[in-house]
Every structure is written in C-alpha cells, then in structure tokens.
C-alpha positions in Angstrom: -20.9 36.1 28.3 -18.7 34.4 25.7 -15.4 36.1 26.5 -13.7 33.0 28.0 -14.9 30.7 25.2 -13.8 33.3 22.6 -10.4 33.6 24.1 -10.0 29.8 24.2 -11.2 29.5 20.6 -8.7 32.2 19.4 -5.9 30.5 21.4 -6.6 27.1 19.8 -7.1 28.4 16.2 -4.8 31.4 16.1 -7.8 33.7 15.1 -11.5 33.6 15.3 -13.2 31.2 12.9 -16.6 32.9 13.2 -18.8 30.1 11.8 -17.1 27.5 13.9 -17.3 29.7 17.0 -21.0 30.4 16.5 -21.7 26.7 15.9 -19.8 25.5 18.9 -20.7 28.2 21.4 -23.4 30.6 20.7 -25.8 28.4 18.7 -26.3 25.8 21.5 -26.8 28.6 24.0 -29.4 30.2 21.8 -31.2 26.9 21.3 -31.3 26.4 25.0 -32.7 29.9 25.5 -35.4 29.2 22.9 -36.3 25.9 24.5 -36.6 27.5 27.9 -38.3 30.6 26.5 -36.0 32.8 28.6 -37.7 36.1 28.0 -35.0 38.4 29.5 -32.1 36.8 27.7 -33.9 36.3 24.5 -34.9 40.0 24.3 -31.2 40.9 24.8 -30.1 38.4 22.2 -32.7 39.5 19.6 -31.7 43.1 20.1 -28.0 42.3 19.6 -28.8 40.1 16.5 -30.9 42.7 15.0 -28.2 45.3 15.4 -25.6 43.0 13.7 -28.1 42.0 11.0 -29.1 45.5 10.1 -25.8 47.3 10.3 -23.4 44.5 9.4 -21.9 43.3 6.1 -23.4 40.7 3.9 -21.2 38.2 5.6 -22.5 39.3 9.0 -26.2 39.0 7.9 -25.4 35.5 6.5 -23.8 34.4 9.7 -26.8 35.6 11.8 -29.4 34.2 9.5 -27.9 30.9 8.3 -25.4 29.8 11.0 -26.9 31.3 14.1 -30.7 31.4 13.6 -30.9 28.6 11.1 -28.9 26.2 13.3 -30.5 27.3 16.6 -34.0 26.8 15.3 -33.5 24.1 12.8 -36.7 22.6 11.6 -38.5 23.0 14.9 -41.8 24.8 14.5 -41.9 25.3 18.2 -38.5 27.0 18.4 -39.4 29.1 15.3 -42.6 30.3 17.0 -40.7 31.2 20.2 -38.1 33.1 18.2 -40.7 34.9 16.2 -42.6 36.0 19.3 -39.6 38.2 20.2 -39.2 39.7 16.8 -42.2 42.0 16.5 -39.8 45.0 16.3 -37.3 43.2 14.2 -39.0 42.5 10.8 -35.7 41.7 9.0 -34.8 39.1 11.5 -38.3 37.7 11.4 -38.1 37.3 7.6 -34.7 35.7 7.9 -36.1 33.2 10.5 -39.1 32.3 8.3 -36.9 31.9 5.2 -34.3 29.7 7.1 -37.1 27.6 8.6 -38.6 27.0 5.2 -35.2 26.1 3.8 -34.4 23.7 6.7 -37.7 22.0 6.3 -37.2 21.7 2.5 -33.7 20.3 3.0 -34.9 17.8 5.6 -37.7 16.6 3.2 -35.2 16.2 0.3 -32.9 14.1 2.5 -35.7 11.9 3.7 -36.9 11.4 0.1 -33.4 10.5 -1.1 -33.0 8.0 1.7 -36.3 6.3 1.3 
C-alpha cells in the first residue's frame, strides 16, 4: 500500500527516515481510517502494528506507540475509542494507546496553561 510512497521517500532522502516517513505517509492514512471507522482496514492495520510492537526492538515499539499511534489519535477521545475498539486481542497496543492519549492530553493542557 505504501510501496510507491516509500520508494519516493528513499529516492528523496537516500535512505528511509522512519519517523519522517510515518509522519508524512502512514499517520495521516491511519487517522483517516480511524475517522471513517474502516473496520476491514483497521483490523489489518492493528494486526500489523501488534506484530511490530510485540516482536520489534525498543525503537520499533517507540515508533509504533509515539509516532504512529500517538500522532494518529492525538488528543481525540473519539479516535482513541475507535482505536481501542479494535484492540481487544492486542493488550500491549491498547496500553500504549491509553498511555499516549494521556500524555497528549497532558501536553496539550500544559501548552494551554503556559499560553494563558
């Protein structure tokens, strides 16, 4: 699904910058899937993310939880709830989503307080 975007990214940068690639390509797509509550695609995505999260390195788990899930969901309770509804079998991902959601809300509150 991301093959062409990945090839373009590598051609532009000389190698894959994973954080950048996820932020520019996969994260907006995931956010759209969550907004649409696209069951078939979300089930596939959660399965893939769970595999990466559970069998990957610390860097891979950080990319999945912080960059991908954190940025896709942000501080939207609605998107968090949609994501969690697909994570019954993926307790590690569910915990990551809950933690990232809490952190995003906390960060947003701190920023609002410092501005006001």
